[in-house]
C-alpha positions as CSV (number, residue, x, y, z in Angstrom):
1,M,205.3,-102.4,138.3
2,K,208.0,-99.7,137.9
3,N,206.8,-96.7,136.3
4,E,207.8,-96.3,132.7
5,S,209.7,-93.3,131.5
6,S,208.2,-90.7,129.3
7,L,210.6,-91.7,126.6
8,A,209.7,-95.2,126.6
9,R,206.1,-94.4,126.6
10,T,206.9,-92.1,123.4
11,I,208.6,-94.9,121.9
12,D,206.2,-97.5,122.4
13,Q,203.2,-95.2,120.9
14,V,205.6,-94.5,117.8
15,T,206.2,-98.2,117.3
16,G,203.0,-99.6,118.4
17,G,204.4,-101.5,121.3
18,T,206.7,-103.4,118.9
19,R,210.3,-103.5,119.7
20,L,212.0,-105.3,116.9
21,R,215.4,-105.6,118.9
22,R,213.8,-108.0,121.0
23,L,214.4,-110.6,118.4
24,R,218.1,-109.7,118.0
25,Q,218.9,-110.1,122.1
26,N,220.6,-113.5,121.8
27,D,222.5,-115.7,119.4
28,W,219.6,-118.3,119.6
29,V,216.6,-115.9,118.9
30,R,218.6,-114.6,115.9
31,R,219.3,-118.2,114.5
32,L,215.7,-118.9,115.1
33,V,213.9,-116.1,113.3
34,R,216.5,-115.8,110.5
35,E,215.0,-115.5,107.2
36,S,217.9,-116.5,104.9
37,D,221.0,-118.8,105.6
38,V,223.8,-120.9,104.1
39,S,223.8,-124.5,104.2
40,V,226.4,-126.7,102.3
41,N,223.4,-127.8,99.8
42,D,223.8,-124.1,98.3
43,L,227.6,-124.5,97.2
44,I,229.2,-125.4,93.9
45,W,232.8,-125.6,94.1
46,P,234.8,-124.4,90.8
47,I,238.2,-126.1,90.5
48,F,240.6,-125.6,87.7
49,V,242.5,-128.4,86.1
50,R,245.6,-128.7,84.5
51,E,248.1,-131.3,82.6
52,G,250.7,-133.4,84.3
53,D,251.2,-134.5,87.8
54,G,252.5,-133.3,91.3
55,A,251.2,-130.9,94.1
56,P,248.6,-128.4,93.2
57,E,249.9,-125.2,91.6
58,P,248.7,-122.0,93.4
59,V,246.8,-119.3,91.2
60,A,248.7,-116.3,92.2
61,S,245.8,-113.8,91.9
62,M,243.7,-116.1,94.0
63,P,244.9,-116.7,97.2
64,G,244.0,-120.4,98.5
65,V,243.0,-121.3,94.9
66,F,244.8,-123.9,93.0
67,R,245.1,-125.9,89.6
68,Y,244.8,-129.4,90.1
69,S,246.0,-132.3,88.0
70,V,243.6,-134.9,87.1
71,K,244.4,-137.0,90.1
72,G,244.5,-134.0,92.2
73,C,240.8,-133.1,90.9
74,V,239.9,-136.5,92.0
75,E,241.2,-136.0,95.4
76,A,239.2,-132.5,95.4
77,A,236.2,-134.1,94.4
78,Q,236.4,-136.7,97.1
79,R,236.9,-133.8,99.7
80,A,233.8,-132.0,98.1
81,A,231.8,-135.2,98.6
82,D,233.2,-136.0,102.2
83,L,232.2,-132.2,103.0
84,G,228.6,-132.6,101.7
85,I,229.1,-130.2,98.5
86,P,226.7,-131.4,96.0
87,V,228.6,-130.0,92.8
88,I,232.0,-129.3,91.4
89,A,232.5,-127.3,88.5
90,L,235.6,-127.7,86.2
91,F,237.6,-125.4,84.2
92,P,240.6,-126.0,82.3
93,F,244.1,-124.4,82.0
94,T,245.0,-125.3,78.3
95,N,248.5,-125.1,77.5
96,P,248.9,-122.4,74.9
97,E,250.5,-124.8,72.2
98,L,247.0,-126.4,72.1
99,R,245.2,-122.9,71.7
100,D,244.1,-122.4,68.2
101,E,241.6,-119.8,66.2
102,T,238.6,-122.0,66.6
103,G,239.1,-123.7,69.9
104,S,239.2,-127.1,68.5
105,Q,240.6,-128.5,71.7
106,A,237.2,-128.1,73.1
107,L,235.6,-130.8,70.8
108,N,238.5,-133.2,71.8
109,A,237.0,-136.2,73.6
110,D,240.0,-136.6,75.7
111,N,240.7,-133.2,76.6
112,L,241.5,-132.2,80.3
113,V,238.0,-131.4,81.2
114,C,236.8,-134.9,79.7
115,R,239.5,-136.8,81.3
116,A,238.9,-135.1,84.8
117,T,235.3,-135.5,84.4
118,R,235.6,-139.5,83.7
119,A,238.3,-139.9,86.6
120,I,235.9,-138.2,88.9
121,K,232.9,-140.0,88.0
122,D,234.8,-143.4,88.1
123,A,236.1,-142.4,92.0
124,V,233.3,-140.4,93.3
125,P,230.2,-141.1,91.4
126,E,227.9,-139.3,93.8
127,I,229.1,-135.9,93.1
128,G,227.8,-133.5,90.7
129,I,229.8,-132.1,87.8
130,L,229.1,-129.1,85.9
131,C,231.1,-128.1,82.8
132,D,231.7,-124.9,81.2
133,V,230.6,-124.7,77.5
134,A,232.6,-121.7,76.1
135,L,235.5,-121.7,73.7
136,D,237.7,-119.1,75.6
137,P,239.8,-121.5,77.2
138,Y,240.8,-123.0,74.2
139,T,241.2,-120.1,71.6
140,S,244.5,-118.5,70.9
141,H,242.4,-114.9,70.8
142,G,240.6,-115.7,74.0
143,H,237.3,-115.2,73.1
144,D,234.2,-117.2,73.6
145,G,233.4,-117.9,70.1
146,V,234.8,-117.8,66.5
147,V,236.5,-114.6,65.2
148,R,236.4,-113.6,61.7
149,E,237.9,-110.0,60.7
150,G,237.6,-109.0,64.4
151,R,233.7,-110.0,64.7
152,I,232.8,-112.9,67.0
153,L,230.6,-115.1,64.9
154,N,227.1,-116.2,66.5
155,D,225.8,-119.3,64.6
156,E,229.4,-120.7,63.7
157,S,230.2,-120.3,67.4
158,V,227.0,-122.3,68.4
159,E,227.8,-125.2,66.1
160,L,230.9,-125.6,67.9
161,L,229.3,-125.2,71.4
162,C,227.0,-128.0,70.7
163,R,229.6,-130.6,69.9
164,Q,231.7,-129.2,73.0
165,A,228.4,-129.8,75.1
166,V,228.1,-133.3,73.5
167,V,231.7,-134.5,74.4
168,Q,231.4,-133.1,78.0
169,A,228.1,-135.0,78.6
170,Q,229.4,-138.3,77.0
171,A,232.3,-138.1,79.5
172,G,229.8,-137.9,82.3
173,C,229.1,-134.3,82.8
174,D,225.9,-133.8,84.7
175,I,225.2,-130.1,84.1
176,I,226.2,-128.1,81.1
177,G,226.8,-124.5,81.5
178,P,226.8,-122.4,78.5
179,S,228.7,-119.1,79.6
180,D,229.4,-117.9,76.2
181,M,226.3,-115.6,75.5
182,M,225.5,-116.3,72.0
183,D,222.1,-116.2,70.8
184,G,220.1,-119.3,70.7
185,R,222.6,-121.5,72.2
186,V,220.6,-123.1,74.8
187,S,217.9,-124.2,72.1
188,C,220.7,-126.0,69.8
189,I,222.7,-127.4,72.9
190,R,219.4,-129.1,74.1
191,A,218.8,-130.6,70.7
192,A,222.1,-131.8,70.3
193,L,222.1,-133.5,73.8
194,D,218.8,-135.0,73.2
195,G,219.9,-136.1,69.4
196,E,222.8,-138.1,71.1
197,G,220.4,-140.0,73.8
198,L,221.6,-137.3,76.7
199,R,218.1,-136.4,77.8
200,D,219.1,-136.5,81.4
201,T,222.1,-133.9,81.1
202,M,220.8,-130.5,82.7
203,I,221.7,-127.2,81.3
204,M,222.4,-124.4,83.9
205,S,222.4,-121.4,81.4
206,Y,224.7,-118.2,82.0
207,A,221.5,-116.3,81.4
208,A,222.7,-112.7,82.7
209,K,226.5,-112.8,82.1
210,Y,227.7,-109.2,82.3
211,A,230.9,-107.8,80.7
212,S,232.8,-107.3,84.0
213,A,236.1,-106.3,85.7
214,F,235.6,-109.2,88.2
215,Y,236.9,-111.6,86.0
216,G,240.6,-110.9,86.0
217,P,241.8,-113.3,88.4
218,F,239.8,-116.3,86.8
219,R,241.5,-115.4,83.4
220,D,244.8,-115.9,85.1
221,A,243.9,-119.3,86.5
222,V,242.7,-120.8,83.1
223,G,245.5,-118.9,81.0
224,S,243.6,-116.8,78.9
225,T,244.6,-113.3,80.3
226,G,247.4,-112.7,77.8
227,A,245.5,-114.3,75.0
228,L,242.4,-112.0,75.0
229,K,242.6,-109.7,72.2
230,G,240.0,-106.6,72.4
231,D,237.4,-107.2,74.9
232,K,233.6,-109.2,75.3
233,R,231.2,-106.3,75.2
234,T,229.5,-107.3,71.8
235,Y,228.4,-110.5,73.3
236,Q,228.5,-110.1,77.2
237,M,225.9,-108.0,78.9
238,D,226.1,-104.2,79.5
239,M,226.4,-103.2,83.2
240,G,223.7,-100.7,82.9
241,N,221.0,-103.0,81.8
242,A,218.5,-104.7,84.0
243,A,215.5,-105.1,81.6
244,E,217.6,-106.9,79.0
245,A,218.4,-109.6,81.8
246,L,214.8,-110.5,81.9
247,R,214.7,-110.9,78.4
248,E,218.0,-113.1,78.3
249,A,216.7,-115.3,81.0
250,A,213.1,-115.5,79.5
251,Q,214.9,-116.6,76.2
252,D,216.9,-119.2,77.9
253,I,214.2,-120.6,79.8
254,A,211.8,-121.1,76.5
255,E,214.9,-122.6,75.1
256,G,214.8,-125.2,77.4
257,A,217.5,-124.2,80.3
258,D,216.8,-126.1,83.5
259,M,218.5,-123.6,85.6
260,I,219.7,-119.8,85.1
261,M,222.7,-118.0,86.6
262,V,223.9,-114.3,87.0
263,K,227.3,-113.5,87.0
264,P,228.9,-111.7,88.5
265,G,227.4,-112.1,91.7
266,L,227.6,-109.3,94.6
267,P,227.6,-106.4,91.9
268,Y,224.3,-107.7,90.3
269,L,222.1,-108.7,93.4
270,D,219.4,-106.6,92.0
271,I,219.6,-108.6,88.9
272,L,219.3,-111.9,90.5
273,A,216.4,-110.9,92.8
274,K,214.4,-109.7,89.7
275,L,215.1,-112.9,87.9
276,V,214.3,-115.0,91.1
277,E,211.0,-112.9,91.3
278,E,210.0,-113.0,87.6
279,F,210.7,-116.7,86.7
280,R,210.6,-118.6,90.0
281,M,212.8,-121.2,88.7
282,P,216.3,-122.8,90.4
283,T,218.4,-119.3,89.7
284,F,222.0,-119.1,90.9
285,A,224.9,-116.6,91.3
286,Y,228.4,-117.0,90.5
287,Q,230.6,-115.3,92.8
288,T,233.5,-114.6,90.6
289,S,237.1,-114.7,91.0
290,G,237.5,-110.9,91.2
291,E,235.0,-111.0,94.2
292,Y,236.9,-113.8,95.8
293,S,240.1,-112.0,95.6
294,V,238.9,-108.7,96.8
295,I,237.8,-110.3,100.0
296,M,241.0,-112.3,100.4
297,A,243.5,-109.4,99.8
298,A,241.7,-107.5,102.3
299,A,241.5,-110.3,104.8
300,Q,245.2,-111.0,104.3
301,N,246.2,-107.2,105.0
302,G,244.1,-107.3,108.1
303,W,241.5,-104.9,106.9
304,I,238.4,-107.0,106.9
305,D,237.4,-110.3,108.9
306,G,237.7,-112.5,105.8
307,D,235.4,-115.2,107.2
308,K,233.0,-112.9,108.3
309,A,233.1,-111.4,104.9
310,M,232.7,-114.7,103.2
311,F,229.5,-115.7,105.2
312,E,228.0,-112.3,104.9
313,T,228.3,-112.1,101.0
314,L,226.8,-115.7,100.6
315,R,223.9,-114.8,102.7
316,A,223.0,-111.9,100.8
317,F,223.1,-114.4,97.5
318,K,220.7,-116.4,99.7
319,R,218.5,-113.2,100.9
320,A,218.5,-112.3,97.2
321,G,216.5,-115.7,96.4
322,A,219.4,-117.7,95.0
323,S,219.1,-121.2,94.9
324,G,223.0,-121.8,95.4
325,V,226.1,-120.1,94.6
326,L,229.2,-121.1,92.7
327,S,232.1,-119.9,94.9
328,Y,235.8,-120.7,95.5
329,F,235.0,-120.3,99.1
330,S,232.6,-123.6,98.9
331,P,235.5,-125.9,100.8
332,R,236.2,-123.3,103.5
333,V,232.4,-122.8,103.8
334,A,231.7,-126.4,104.3
335,E,234.3,-126.8,106.9
336,A,233.2,-124.1,108.9
337,L,229.4,-125.4,108.8
338,Q,231.0,-128.7,110.0
339,Q,232.1,-127.2,113.1
340,R,229.1,-125.2,113.9
């Protein structure tokens, strides 16, 4: 046996003979001992639906993301099913002339989201559909609730959100996603759904949704950028707070949420990990439009490897304990996974 160098003996004394790099020396061993990884089962694909026909419309601030017609949404849902993506999330681009102070279009059983949901369920019944419950895609002021004299009214907003949730569930939505951050909305939505015999409709609450700079491209995609008057800091969470997220999640769980979510994702991995550790229930992260666009812009400029960054961020969510991720990268990830 070759004599060990004094340096090797010193390292072995310090490490107790354990060389952690042994488990990193080959691709196969790295894969074998990997603690967290991404599968197609972790993906929820957010899709934007618009009026009219024709080819998908690109969203300027989100390279590779489009607004689809109802027919296009059906085709996207079929693509998702073919790739094995379990769930798509629908968000509407509402024509400005249909927006009003109370977001009344949200209550229309024949609005864009409801029509797209019915069409998808008719054509691709095996795909899960998540629908956003909030008024901001439908209001002329761009807020998630009813506004009076500059104040967002909680209880009046919740009443409308309940009605919105019911029409979406009646259209075939599987998961209701209240993103409005009004107090008490989960219990009221649960009661409204149950009262209409929609007990199997699930609720994924946006339990910890922070007032964030990472929502800009999404507002562009749904057409609310120019509409928003003021900001949303009186109802979305303050970025400096962590304990409050535990209180928000505990309240939503007690009110009947089946799943909870943290939004944005990467800037709030600590919050995600805290919620997973505290509540041990299905917890999701939303990789927001801004997070997506930052990666895409850097990749298009050749500053980073986009595919590697895509997988690295998704693994970060899984490492923090996420059950799954809402990500605009979903179809790209699913295709890459198929090629492995």
